[in-house]
N, C-alpha and C positions, 0 to 999 in steps of 0.2 A: 183409899187410893182414888185419885182423880185423874182423868185423861183429858187433856186440853189440846185441841187441834186448830191450828191457824192455816187454812188452806187457801193459798194464793194461786195466781195464774201459772207461775213458773216453778214453784216449789211449795211443799207443805212442811210446816214446823210442828212438832209434837212435844208436849211436855207431860211427864208423869209426876204427880204431886202426892206426897203423903201429908194430908191436910194442907198447910201453907208452905211446906218445904219441897222445893224442886229436887227430885232425886235422879231424873234422867231427862235429857232433851235430845231430840233427833230431828234430822232434816231429810226429807225425801223429795227427789225430783219427780218421781212417778209414784204417787200414793195410791196403793191398791187395797182391795179387800183382804188380801193375804197378809199385808203388813198389820192391819187392824187386828186380825185374828191372832197373830203372833203376840201382839201387845196384851191382849186379854189372857192369853195362855201364860205369859211371863209374869203378869202383875194381877193382883186381886183388885181389879178396878170396880168401883161401886157407882161412880158418877162420871159423866163426861159432857163436854161442851164442844160444839163445832162452830167455828167462825169461818165462813167460806164465801169467796167471790165466784165460785164455780156453780153454774146453774144445773148441770147434769151430774148430780151426785146422790141420786135416790138410793143406789145400792149401798153406799157408805152410810147414809142415814139409817137405812134399814138394819144394818149390822150393829151400829151403835145403839139403836133403840132396843134391839133384841138382847144384846149382851150386858147392858147396864141397867141398874135400878133406877137411875135418874139420868135422863138425856135432855140437853137443852141445845137448840139451834139458835145462835145469837141473831136477833133481828132488832129493829128499832123499837119493837114493843117489849123486849125482854126487860125485866126489872133489873136495875143496876144500883150499886151502893153510893152513887153520887147523883147530884141534880144536873140534868142535861138541859141547857137552855138554847141549844143549837136550833135555829129557826126551821131547818129542814132536816130533822133527825133521820128521815128515811134515806137521805143522800150522804149522810156522814159515813166515812170509811170505818168499818168495824175495827180495823187495826188501830186507827187513831183513838177511838173510844176506849178500847182495851188498854192501850198504852197509858192513857191518862189515868184510868182506874188503877192500873198497876203502880204507877208513880204515887198516886194518892194513898195507896195501901202501904207503900214502903216509907213514905214521909207524911203521915197524917197530920193535919192541922197546919200545913205549910202552903204557902203560895208556890206553885210549881209550873215551870215551863218544860214541856216535853218536846224534844226534837227527834224526829225519826228520819234518819238520813238513808234513803234508799233510791229507787228510780226517781221518785220525787222526794223533796224534803218538806216535811210538815212541821209546823210550829203550833203547839196547842197549850192553852193555859187553863189551869184549874186553881181556884183561890183557896185560901185556908179554911173556908167553910164547906169545901167540897162542891163548889158550883163551877160547872164547865159552861163557858159561853161560846167557845169556838177557837179559831186559830187561822193560820195561813198555809197556803200550799205554794211551793216554789220548785223550779226545775232542779233535779239532782245533778251530780257531777258528770256522769256519762251523757245525760241529756244535753247538758250545756256544750260538751265537747262535740257531740253529734250535730247540734244546731249550728255551731260555727263552721262545720264542714259542709253541711247540706245547704245552708243559706248564703254561702259565698262561692266564688268561682275557683279560688286558688288555695284556700286554707285546707291543710290535710286533716284527716281523721286521726286524732291522737289517742293513744291508749292511756287510760288512767293509771297512775301510780301514786303511792303515798308520798314519795319524795320528789321535790322539784325546787329549783332555786327561787328565792323570793321574786327576783326579776329575771325573766327568761333571757338567755344569751343566744338563742336561735328560735326559729319559728315554732318548732314543736314545744320547747320548754316555755315559750311565751304564751302559747295557747293553754297548756296545762296549768301553768302558774296563775294565769288570769282567771281560769275557772275555779281552781282549787282555793286560792287565797281570797277570791271573791266570795266564796261560800264561807270561809273562815271569818271574814269581816262581817258578813251577813249575820252569822250566828252570834258573834260577839255583840253586834249592834242590837239584835233582839234582846239579848240578856241585859245589856247596859240600859236600854230604854225602859224595860220593864222594872229594873231595879230602882229607877227614879220614884216610881209609885209603890213598888213592893221591895223595899231594901233587903229583906231577908229571903229573897227569892231563891228557891232550889231549882237546879236545872238537871234534867235527865237527858242523856244522849243514847239513842238506840238505833237499830237498823244496820243493814249490810255494809254501809259505807262509813260506819263509825270510826274505823281505824284511820281513815284518811284525815280526819279532822281533830280527833281527841287531843293529841299532843300539841297541836298548833294553836289551840284556843288560849286566850289570855284569861278567860273567865274559868272559875272552878265549876266542874261538872261531875255528875255521877254517870259513868258509862255502864249500862245494863243491857246486854244483848237479848235477854229473855223477858224484856219488859212487857211485851204483848202477851206472852204466855202467862206471866204472873197476873196480869189483869184479867185474862180469861178465867184463871183459877179463882180469882176473887169474885168474879161475877157468878161462877158456878157455886161457890160456897154461900154466897148471898142468897141464891135461890133455893138451895137445898136446905138451908137453915130456917127458911121462912115458915 
């Protein structure tokens, strides 16, 4: 059994794997030592990996180290099963790297675009040889809605919803549709542009805002909400098997 933890600023996602099979996934708003202890009591966990953006997590690391036979804290120095050519690996988001590795594991030998739609939207590409060179970062849906409100005098702050007319018929729907379909066209644009050079491109869509866009895209995609956890498990397996 493997325990994979993706600890962000606002929530923590946890995956329990039996080798490569995800058997349970959980999300915690407040991830405490008690939750970790319960996971070890419930499952026969042998190895675990922690990807964290939180600086003050020494107590969590101590518990993970004590309770597992193999513990890895993901850093830019961690051995990974793909080639990373990002020029500043120490600044690369761990979730971006894990998502790419997860997609490469699910579709080996393919040219892959990974789109993570969250607070920001990231676009990352790994080629069929397992070489990752980088990608782009763009504002997410709520960030765009908030920017329109905060950087203008009269535009309201609009709540994001999955459904909106293609052309808005009032100010609120015009703002929402402008942001929502702007991202849809952006995603399709990335896919279509990359397909010129990589015609057999596979595209994965993940992240908390996936449901806003998945059904609206013209391009075929694989929607996988646990892509980062799958990638973390692959990194863990890669290091345990070395």
